[in-house]
C-alpha positions as CSV (number, residue, x, y, z in Angstrom):
1,M,17.0,20.0,-14.1
2,R,17.9,19.6,-10.2
3,I,15.0,17.6,-8.8
4,L,14.6,16.9,-4.9
5,I,12.1,14.1,-4.2
6,I,10.8,13.9,-0.3
7,S,10.0,10.6,0.8
8,T,10.1,8.8,4.0
9,F,9.3,5.6,2.3
10,F,12.0,4.6,-0.2
11,P,14.2,1.8,-1.0
12,P,15.3,-0.7,0.6
13,L,12.1,-0.2,2.7
14,N,9.9,-3.1,1.5
15,S,6.7,-1.1,1.1
16,I,4.4,-0.5,-2.2
17,A,4.5,3.0,-1.0
18,S,8.4,3.0,-1.6
19,L,8.3,2.2,-5.4
20,R,6.1,4.9,-6.2
21,P,9.1,7.8,-5.2
22,Y,11.9,5.4,-6.5
23,S,10.1,5.1,-10.3
24,W,10.4,8.5,-10.6
25,A,14.0,8.7,-9.3
26,K,14.8,6.2,-11.8
27,R,13.0,7.6,-14.7
28,W,14.3,11.2,-14.0
29,V,18.1,10.1,-13.9
30,E,17.1,8.4,-17.4
31,Q,15.8,11.4,-18.8
32,G,18.9,13.2,-17.9
33,H,18.2,15.4,-14.6
34,Q,20.1,15.4,-11.6
35,V,18.4,13.7,-8.6
36,T,18.3,13.8,-4.9
37,V,16.2,11.5,-2.7
38,L,15.7,13.0,1.1
39,T,14.4,10.1,2.9
40,M,14.4,8.4,6.3
41,D,16.8,5.6,7.4
42,S,14.5,2.4,7.1
43,Q,16.6,0.1,9.2
44,Q,14.8,-3.0,7.1
45,D,15.5,-6.4,7.5
46,P,18.0,-7.3,4.6
47,G,15.7,-10.8,4.5
48,V,12.9,-8.8,3.0
49,A,14.7,-5.4,1.6
50,L,13.7,-4.3,-1.6
51,Q,16.6,-5.2,-3.9
52,L,16.5,-2.5,-6.3
53,P,19.7,-0.7,-7.8
54,L,20.5,2.5,-6.1
55,E,22.7,4.1,-8.6
56,G,22.5,7.3,-10.3
57,F,20.9,9.6,-7.6
58,E,22.0,10.8,-4.3
59,I,20.0,9.6,-1.6
60,I,20.1,11.6,1.8
61,S,18.8,9.1,5.0
62,I,17.8,10.8,7.8
63,A,17.5,8.5,11.0
64,A,14.4,9.1,13.4
65,P,16.0,10.1,17.0
66,S,17.6,7.2,18.8
67,W,14.8,7.2,21.6
68,V,12.0,7.0,19.0
69,Q,13.5,4.0,17.2
70,K,14.2,2.4,20.9
71,L,10.4,3.1,21.5
72,K,9.4,1.3,18.6
73,G,11.5,-1.4,19.1
74,G,10.2,-1.6,22.7
75,Y,6.5,-1.7,21.6
76,R,7.4,-4.6,19.1
77,R,8.9,-6.8,21.5
78,E,5.6,-6.0,23.6
79,E,3.5,-7.0,21.0
80,K,5.5,-10.4,20.5
81,A,5.1,-11.2,24.1
82,E,1.0,-10.9,24.1
83,T,1.0,-14.9,24.2
84,T,2.7,-14.4,27.6
85,S,0.0,-15.8,30.3
86,S,-1.2,-12.7,32.5
87,S,-0.8,-15.0,35.6
88,T,3.0,-14.8,34.9
89,R,3.0,-11.2,34.3
90,S,4.2,-8.5,37.2
91,I,2.4,-5.6,37.8
92,T,4.8,-3.7,36.0
93,S,4.2,-5.7,32.8
94,L,0.5,-5.4,33.3
95,I,0.6,-1.6,33.2
96,K,3.2,-1.7,30.2
97,K,0.8,-4.2,28.4
98,N,-2.4,-1.9,28.6
99,I,-0.3,1.3,27.6
100,L,0.8,-0.9,24.7
101,H,-2.8,-1.7,24.0
102,L,-4.1,1.9,24.2
103,F,-1.0,2.9,21.8
104,Q,-2.0,0.2,19.0
105,T,-5.7,0.8,19.5
106,L,-5.0,4.8,18.9
107,R,-2.8,3.7,15.8
108,H,-5.1,1.3,14.1
109,T,-8.4,3.3,14.7
110,K,-7.1,6.8,14.7
111,G,-4.1,6.7,12.6
112,V,-2.0,8.6,15.0
113,F,1.8,7.6,15.1
114,N,0.9,5.4,12.0
115,A,2.5,7.8,9.2
116,C,-0.9,9.1,8.3
117,R,-2.5,11.5,11.0
118,M,-1.3,13.9,13.8
119,P,0.9,13.6,15.8
120,D,3.5,11.2,14.4
121,F,7.0,10.2,14.7
122,T,8.0,11.8,11.5
123,D,7.1,15.4,13.1
124,L,10.6,14.6,15.0
125,W,12.2,13.8,11.2
126,I,11.2,17.2,10.0
127,S,13.9,19.5,11.5
128,P,16.9,17.3,11.0
129,A,15.6,16.7,7.4
130,L,15.6,20.5,6.5
131,R,19.2,20.9,8.5
132,A,20.5,18.2,6.1
133,V,19.4,19.9,3.1
134,K,20.5,23.4,4.1
135,E,23.9,23.9,2.0
136,K,22.4,21.9,-0.9
137,G,21.6,24.9,-2.8
138,E,18.2,25.4,-4.8
139,W,16.3,22.9,-6.7
140,D,14.4,23.7,-10.0
141,L,11.7,21.1,-8.6
142,V,11.0,19.4,-5.5
143,V,8.3,16.6,-4.8
144,S,6.9,15.6,-1.7
145,T,5.0,12.5,-1.7
146,A,2.4,11.6,1.4
147,G,1.7,10.2,3.9
148,P,3.2,10.6,6.0
149,Y,2.1,14.6,6.0
150,A,5.5,15.9,7.4
151,V,6.9,15.2,3.9
152,H,4.7,18.3,2.8
153,L,6.0,20.4,6.0
154,V,9.5,20.0,5.2
155,A,8.7,20.9,1.2
156,H,6.8,23.9,2.2
157,Q,10.0,25.1,4.2
158,L,12.4,24.8,1.2
159,K,9.8,27.0,-1.1
160,K,9.4,29.5,1.8
161,R,13.1,30.0,2.2
162,G,14.1,29.9,-1.2
163,Q,15.4,26.3,-2.2
164,A,12.8,25.3,-4.4
165,K,11.7,27.1,-7.6
166,R,8.6,24.9,-8.0
167,W,6.9,22.3,-5.3
168,I,4.6,19.3,-6.5
169,A,3.0,18.0,-3.3
170,D,1.9,14.3,-4.2
171,Y,-0.7,12.2,-2.7
172,R,-0.6,8.6,-2.4
173,D,-3.1,8.7,0.5
174,T,-5.4,11.5,1.7
175,W,-4.6,13.3,5.0
176,S,-7.3,15.4,6.9
177,D,-10.0,13.6,5.4
178,N,-8.0,10.2,5.2
179,Y,-10.2,7.2,4.4
180,I,-9.2,4.9,6.6
181,Y,-8.2,6.9,9.9
182,P,-10.0,9.9,11.3
183,G,-7.5,11.2,13.5
184,I,-8.1,12.4,17.1
185,F,-8.9,16.0,18.5
186,P,-7.6,18.7,18.5
187,F,-5.0,17.5,16.0
188,N,-7.6,16.6,13.3
189,Y,-8.8,20.3,13.9
190,I,-5.7,21.6,13.2
191,E,-4.8,19.2,10.2
192,R,-8.2,20.7,8.5
193,K,-6.5,24.0,8.8
194,L,-3.1,23.5,7.9
195,E,-3.5,21.1,5.0
196,P,-5.4,23.8,2.7
197,Y,-2.7,26.4,3.8
198,L,0.1,24.1,2.3
199,M,-1.6,23.4,-0.7
200,R,-2.5,26.6,-1.6
201,R,1.3,27.3,-2.1
202,A,2.1,24.3,-4.1
203,D,2.6,24.7,-7.7
204,L,1.0,21.5,-8.5
205,I,-1.0,18.9,-6.5
206,T,-0.9,15.3,-7.9
207,T,-2.5,12.2,-6.7
208,V,-3.2,8.4,-7.6
209,S,-6.9,8.8,-9.1
210,V,-9.3,10.8,-11.1
211,P,-11.7,10.9,-8.1
212,F,-9.1,12.1,-5.7
213,A,-7.9,14.5,-7.6
214,E,-11.1,15.9,-8.3
215,S,-12.0,16.0,-4.6
216,L,-8.6,17.8,-3.6
217,A,-9.6,20.1,-6.6
218,S,-12.8,21.0,-4.8
219,R,-11.9,21.1,-1.5
220,Y,-9.2,23.6,-1.9
221,G,-10.8,25.6,-4.3
222,V,-7.7,25.2,-7.0
223,R,-7.1,23.8,-10.6
224,K,-3.9,22.6,-10.4
225,V,-4.5,18.9,-9.3
226,E,-3.7,16.0,-11.7
227,P,-4.1,12.6,-11.4
228,V,-0.6,10.3,-11.8
229,E,-1.7,6.5,-11.1
230,N,0.8,4.6,-9.5
231,G,1.6,2.3,-12.5
232,F,4.2,-0.5,-12.4
233,D,7.6,-0.9,-13.9
234,T,8.0,-3.8,-15.9
235,D,11.8,-3.9,-15.2
236,D,10.5,-5.8,-12.0
237,L,8.8,-8.9,-13.7
238,A,12.1,-8.9,-16.1
239,V,14.4,-10.2,-13.5
240,L,12.3,-12.6,-11.9
241,P,13.5,-16.1,-11.6
242,L,11.6,-18.1,-14.1
243,E,11.2,-21.1,-12.0
244,T,7.8,-21.5,-10.8
245,Y,7.2,-20.3,-7.2
246,F,4.8,-23.0,-6.1
247,P,5.0,-27.0,-6.2
248,D,3.6,-29.1,-9.0
249,D,1.2,-30.4,-6.9
250,R,-2.3,-29.4,-8.9
251,K,-3.4,-27.4,-6.4
252,V,-5.4,-24.3,-7.5
253,R,-4.0,-21.3,-5.7
254,I,-5.7,-18.2,-5.1
255,V,-3.1,-15.7,-3.8
256,H,-4.0,-12.4,-2.3
257,T,-0.9,-9.9,-1.4
258,G,-1.1,-6.7,0.5
259,S,-3.0,-5.4,3.7
260,I,-6.5,-5.7,4.7
261,Y,-8.2,-3.1,6.6
262,L,-10.8,-3.8,9.6
263,G,-14.4,-3.5,7.6
264,K,-12.9,-1.9,4.7
265,R,-11.2,-4.9,2.7
266,D,-13.3,-7.8,3.4
267,P,-12.8,-11.6,2.4
268,T,-15.8,-12.5,4.2
269,P,-17.8,-13.1,0.7
270,L,-15.0,-15.7,-0.4
271,F,-15.0,-17.4,2.9
272,Q,-18.9,-18.2,3.0
273,A,-18.6,-19.5,-0.7
274,I,-15.9,-22.2,0.5
275,A,-17.8,-23.0,3.6
276,E,-20.9,-23.3,1.8
277,L,-19.3,-25.8,-0.9
278,A,-17.4,-27.5,2.1
279,R,-21.2,-28.5,3.7
280,D,-21.9,-30.4,0.2
281,P,-20.2,-34.0,0.3
282,K,-19.8,-33.9,-3.4
283,N,-17.5,-30.9,-3.2
284,V,-15.3,-32.5,-0.6
285,P,-12.7,-34.2,-3.1
286,L,-12.7,-31.3,-4.9
287,L,-11.7,-28.5,-2.3
288,E,-8.6,-31.1,-1.3
289,R,-7.1,-29.1,-4.7
290,L,-7.8,-25.7,-2.9
291,E,-5.7,-23.5,-1.4
292,V,-5.8,-19.6,-0.5
293,L,-3.2,-17.8,0.7
294,F,-2.9,-14.2,2.3
295,V,0.9,-12.8,1.9
296,G,1.5,-9.6,3.8
297,L,2.0,-7.9,7.2
298,H,-1.1,-6.3,8.1
299,H,-4.1,-8.9,8.1
300,A,-6.9,-7.0,10.9
301,N,-9.3,-9.5,11.7
302,L,-8.2,-12.2,9.1
303,E,-7.6,-15.0,11.5
304,K,-10.7,-14.4,13.2
305,L,-12.8,-14.4,9.9
306,I,-11.0,-17.8,9.0
307,A,-11.9,-19.2,12.2
308,E,-15.5,-18.1,12.5
309,H,-16.4,-19.8,8.7
310,C,-14.2,-22.9,9.6
311,V,-12.1,-22.6,6.4
312,E,-8.9,-23.3,8.3
313,K,-7.9,-26.0,6.0
314,W,-8.1,-24.3,2.7
315,V,-6.9,-20.7,3.8
316,K,-3.5,-19.7,5.0
317,I,-1.6,-16.9,6.3
318,V,1.9,-16.7,4.7
319,G,3.0,-13.3,6.4
320,F,5.6,-10.9,4.8
321,V,8.0,-11.8,2.2
322,S,10.2,-10.1,-0.3
323,R,8.9,-8.0,-3.1
324,E,10.6,-10.8,-5.5
325,D,8.6,-13.7,-3.7
326,A,5.2,-11.5,-3.7
327,L,5.7,-11.0,-7.6
328,R,6.6,-14.3,-8.3
329,M,3.5,-15.7,-6.4
330,Q,1.2,-13.3,-8.2
331,R,2.7,-14.6,-11.7
332,D,2.3,-18.1,-11.0
333,A,-0.7,-18.2,-9.2
334,D,-4.1,-19.6,-10.7
335,L,-6.4,-16.4,-9.7
336,L,-5.4,-13.2,-7.7
337,L,-7.9,-11.7,-4.8
338,F,-8.8,-8.5,-5.0
339,L,-10.6,-6.9,-2.2
340,P,-11.8,-3.7,-3.4
341,W,-12.8,-0.6,-1.1
342,N,-16.1,-1.2,0.2
343,D,-17.1,1.7,2.1
344,K,-19.4,3.4,-0.6
345,S,-18.7,6.9,0.4
346,V,-14.9,6.7,-1.0
347,D,-14.0,6.2,-4.5
348,G,-10.5,6.6,-6.1
349,V,-8.6,3.8,-3.9
350,L,-6.1,2.6,-6.5
351,S,-3.3,1.1,-4.7
352,G,0.0,0.2,-6.1
353,K,-1.3,-3.4,-5.7
354,I,-3.8,-3.5,-8.3
355,F,-1.1,-2.5,-11.1
356,E,1.0,-5.0,-9.7
357,Y,-2.0,-7.7,-10.4
358,L,-2.4,-6.2,-13.7
359,F,0.8,-6.7,-14.7
360,S,1.3,-10.4,-13.7
361,G,-0.9,-11.9,-16.3
362,T,-2.8,-13.9,-13.4
363,P,-6.8,-13.6,-13.8
364,I,-7.7,-11.2,-11.2
365,I,-11.2,-12.1,-9.1
366,A,-12.7,-8.8,-7.5
367,V,-14.6,-10.0,-4.3
368,G,-17.3,-7.8,-2.7
369,G,-17.6,-4.0,-2.3
370,G,-21.5,-3.8,-3.1
371,G,-20.8,-2.0,-6.5
372,I,-17.7,-0.9,-9.0
373,E,-15.8,1.3,-8.0
374,A,-13.0,2.6,-9.1
375,S,-10.3,-0.5,-9.0
376,Q,-13.0,-2.8,-9.9
377,Q,-13.6,-0.6,-12.8
378,L,-10.0,-0.9,-14.1
379,I,-10.2,-4.6,-13.9
380,L,-13.4,-4.6,-16.1
381,D,-11.6,-2.4,-18.4
382,A,-8.4,-3.8,-18.4
383,S,-10.3,-7.5,-19.3
384,A,-8.2,-8.6,-16.5
385,G,-10.6,-10.7,-14.4
386,F,-14.1,-11.1,-12.7
387,V,-16.1,-9.0,-10.5
388,L,-17.9,-11.1,-8.0
389,N,-20.5,-9.5,-6.0
390,S,-22.3,-12.5,-4.3
391,V,-21.6,-15.8,-2.7
392,K,-23.4,-17.4,-5.4
393,E,-21.2,-16.0,-8.4
394,I,-17.6,-16.8,-6.2
395,K,-18.9,-20.3,-5.4
396,A,-19.6,-20.9,-9.3
397,L,-16.4,-19.5,-10.1
398,V,-14.6,-21.5,-7.3
399,V,-15.9,-25.0,-8.6
400,K,-14.9,-23.7,-12.1
401,A,-11.3,-23.1,-11.3
402,L,-11.3,-26.8,-9.4
403,N,-12.4,-28.2,-12.4
404,E,-10.1,-26.1,-14.4
405,E,-12.9,-24.6,-16.2
406,V,-12.6,-20.7,-15.7
407,P,-13.0,-18.6,-18.7
408,S,-9.7,-17.5,-20.0
409,C,-9.1,-13.7,-19.5
410,I,-8.1,-12.3,-22.7
411,A,-6.3,-9.0,-21.1
412,N,-6.3,-5.7,-22.7
413,R,-2.3,-5.3,-23.1
414,A,-2.7,-2.0,-24.8
415,F,-5.0,-0.4,-22.2
416,I,-2.7,-1.8,-19.5
417,N,0.6,-0.6,-20.7
418,R,-0.6,2.7,-20.4
419,Y,-0.1,2.0,-16.7
420,D,4.0,1.0,-17.2
421,R,6.0,3.3,-15.8
422,K,8.4,3.6,-18.7
423,V,5.5,5.8,-20.4
424,W,4.2,7.7,-17.5
425,P,3.4,11.4,-18.3
426,T,6.0,14.4,-17.6
427,I,4.4,15.8,-14.4
428,Y,7.2,18.6,-14.2
């Protein structure tokens, strides 16, 4: 079978979003299929790039227009220059700063130019991508995995011009009803009309959880929606160095990897628990052993929260690391911190990170959320950790951890192994 995977996220780009399409390419090649990947040139920093084998399938990598790359580079340099005193700035620099601030506000509050809502930089990738595969013949199956939505537009055109016998539209994240970003008018109106038009022409829709699948089926009035969870490739653990990542200093380390979204994933209850413990003199010697590490690129208001709760002594922001180091930190931590999506109107947010956590073998503490949603239920079903909905519960578990008294988690390996990407269901 000839299969085309369309994804703007793909190795070596170091993103959790790269791993879903990569695992499909890898497994389908192993099953004897001829696989091509149509993606976007990532220009990934070699120091943190995903070091994954790319043999066995063809990769067609299309760069964004050069002016877009220059624009991105420019606003990233301006972001780094934000620490410059305003008194030393020229009028031109201040104008640029205000434009940058508006642009970043729109990206991080509305989702535009952020790979999920209209308009987006990947709109300019669509035509070059279609041209790149025009002479490649017909595929038995085309799989487009979004966001950004541009991949679905490419797949739809391939189906329309007869290059795709069947089309699977996959959603890692939702589009016109995105649970993080509302978009902006009039583009969000266009999205609400365009998305159903496209999805009714797909042969199958897949997404990361049962609640998301039910929502998509209801909104489009179709039955052809299947949940295909993110899962985890255990090959990634097998190649990790055996040496422990952390020094042998008897510290109890709680590690969080991944992004934090303003008001949606909130570590405040943990910080409140640490602050309350620190106010009791008898806990001061105990807390000397505590270290909480936040690993990743996007941390929203994390620095502000750390300062507000005066927990700088124990809570550190590590920043972006290689995937290998992130997996080692998960494996070698004492506890993994999971922050559930705390908007009760949304259920079904099952990121790739929760599956990394499950396969790490390290106990998970899910903090906050105000109730049991999909990710917390997964942790409980896997017997892989603890769901802590109050500061009192968090304090008690932290004290136990510092006293080396955390109850052991006898994980349900049979349940967890359902999400090994080696045994994923065939979706074509």
